[in-house]
VODOBA-78138 format. One record per residue (C-alpha): x, y, z; residue in one letter. Coordinates in steps of 0.001 Angstrom, whole numbers, plus 500000, padded with zeros to 6 digits. Each point is the difference from the previous one (the first is absolute). Last residue first. Layout:
<pts>
XYZA ...
</pts>
This chain:
<pts>
279179914898859246M 503196498775498276G 497901498877497051K 499476503553498863F 500394499387496285L 498082496736500554H 496854502123500525L 499804500686496266Y 497409497335499049S 498001500718503155R 499442503643499149S 501886502855501620V 497807503074500431P 501363503543500316L 499319502370502902V 500267503707499156D 500472502328503006A 503442501019498811R 503254500889501789G 501612496599499525K 497549497540498499L 497904497279501604H 499575496807497988I 497068497718500768Q 499898496207499967A 498200496973498576T 499838496351501086E 496220500075500547N 500109502504502889D 502592502748500407T 503795500069500403R 501595503376500629T 502829501481497939V 502266502847501101H 501385503372498924S 500212499314496283I 501271502870497823S 503307498351499060R 498103496965498707R 498259502169497389N 496548498497499577V 497977498618497078V 496230499576500340V 497141498775497768S 500680496244499837R 501406500256503515H 503530500185501448V 501964500900496864Q 503558500987500839V 502032503131499345F 503492500427501458H 502329497437498425T 497357499343497374P 500872503380498388D 496841501109498216L 499463499628496243Q 498337496563500267P 497418501505502437L 498929502934497840L 498124497955497391D 498086497926502565K 499195503207501893L 498229501461496978A 501349503268498597T 497802503109500057R 501767501381503061V 498361501443503106L 501569501865502927A 500032499839503777E 502007501887502606G 501746499407503312P 502112502996501140K 503733499330499635G 500883503679499748A 498100500231496706D 498340496743499024G 500703496485501227R 498043497543497862W 496834497919499810G 499367499378496293I 496503498989498901L 499997498025496760T 497321500618497386Y 497540497954497975K 498217498753503155E 502125501243502923D 502964497624500471S 502146500997502973R 503631501107500019L 501960500469503231F 502549502150501843D 501415501861496982I 502923502360500716E 502542497559498473E 498036500188496732V 500740503695499574P 496684501739499229I 499712502406497058V 496747501817500693R 497344501097497501L 497729502571501635V 496241500339499599N 499271497838503027G 503148497951500568V 500547498178496714S 502962497640499705A 503259499712498053H 502053497185501552I 503761500127500459W 502840497453500345R 498608496884498299L 502360497020500224P 503020499612497673E 499477496878497905P 500809496480501279G 502530499205502739A 499510496255499598D 503024499441497765K 502216502248502107K 499011498207503199L 500631496621498368L 503414501113498748A 500931501091503535A 498886496592501280L 502243498176497545R 502937502265500755E 499523499379503727L 499942496250499365L 503186500156497922A 501702501971502791E 499578496981502265P 498699500809503487I 502495498978502694D 498291498577503068L 500933501834503187P 503168498887501813Q 500995498172503194A 496881497990500708G 497660500410502976E 498167502749498150L 499389497451497252R 497884497775502272S 497906502907501247K 499515501147496415L 498843496558498890R 497412499798502808A 498783503532499246V 499560499108496331T 497897496955500878D 497866502085502399A 499491502574497236L 498589497283497748R 497565498920502725A 498937503605500689P 499266500687496294E 501440503168498458V 497717501668497468P 502404500292498317K 502602497294499321V 502908499557502415L 503589499180499069Y 503069498318501460D 502499499012497337I 500581496285499327A 501534500869496587Q 497476498000497965Q 497203501094502327E 500731503696499543F 500025499705496211A 496774497972500091E 498334502761502033V 501167502654497544A 498551498166496995Y 496854499179501985Q 499190503656499884D 498775502471502430Y 499647501737503315A 503565499340501106T 501810500192503333V 503708499152499948F 501608498831503231V 503634500942500543L 502343498888502790R 502424502877500479A 503506501188499021H 500260497733496980R 498883502668497526G 498315503105501400I 500661501916496769K 498906497159497722R 496951499335502185A 498989503663499642A 500165499593496220E 497673496982500162V 497664501744502452G 499613502745497435S 501765503383500154I 497603502695498832G 496526498638500603P 499695496520501561M 499543496557498459R 501845497125501695V 498768500871503502D 502965499475502286L 499869498336503439F 503462500655501416C 501481497887502812I 502884500499502453D 499516503749500236P 502969502290499263T 498468503188501532L 501423502903497980A 501074498063496889E 496734498077500013F 497936503158500396Q 501771501607497039E 499645496856497863V 496298499663500837A 499426503719499433E 501363499667496460R 497960496864499398G 496695501593500893N 497659500810502893R 502245498644502746A 499091498543503395Q 502648499781502706A 501039498188503192V 497506497136499885I 501123497947503014E 499514496229499762L 499226498346503345E 496283499695499205P 500673497909496874W 496764498794498363A 497645502421501759D 502270503056499792A 500863498943496437L 496310500163499079M 499734503512501418R 503103501178498147A 498679498439496778L 496658501803500380S 501607503340500796T 502277499815496963R 497044498889497891L 497871502913501172L 502806502476499348P 500501498891496352E 503479501000498774D 501514496907501601D 503260499575501927A 499966498162503341I 503178500013502133L 500881497350502547A 501774499365503290T 500817496778501855A 500069500448503755K 503352499558501718R 500373496910502181T 500462500779503706M 
</pts>
C-alpha cells in the first residue's frame, strides 16, 4: 500500500492554520497533516521530530521567520511559502519556480499547488531553493519590519491608572473620543479600561501579526478569538475566549475569515 504523504503547517495565526488545514483536506484528502507550528522555531523542531514530506511555511513569523526555517529544513522536504504581502516576494518565487500561496488562499490556487506537489513527490529529490532567493526574502522582511510595536498602554480603570501589557488585550473598540480596551486583568479576569487616544491612532502602533481591524470601530487580538460565526448581509461575529463580548465583523473585513 502506498504511504500517505505528510505535511506540516507553520503560521502564527491559529485561524489561518486551521483554514489552510481544512482547505487541504478538501483539495488533497489523502494528505496527512502531522503537525501545526506557531512559529519558525517550532516548525524546525516539529520537522526534525516528524520529517514530513511537505512544509507550508508562513514567510513572516515571530522569532525565526519562515525564510530562516526554510534554510534549516533545506532540501529535506518540499517547501511551500505562504505570504500575506508584496508583489516583490511573489515575483521572486515565480522567477525561481518556487511553490507559494498568497493569503487569503484561494481554492483554485491551492489546487494548482497540490497538483505540483503530487508530481514532485514522485521525483527523487525536493526542489533546491537558491540561497540568493532566501537572502532576497530576508532583506524584504527586514525592510518591512517597521518600528517596534507598542508594548504597554496606560489606561484609566475607575480612579486608577493601569499599565496594561498589550499581549493581555483582547480587543479595542472606539468609544466617541476614547478607546475602550477589553483586557485580561488580575488572574486573567476580563476587564475594561478607557484611554484618551483614538482607535485610528492606536492601530498603527499595534503589532499587525496579532491585532487586526475587523470593523471601522473594532480591533481584535487574533489570539483571543474563540470562533467566528457568519451572519446576514455578508457580515460575521467574533466570539472571544472566556468573555461574553461579541464583536462585529463588517463586510469589508470579512475576507480575513475567508476560510469560513
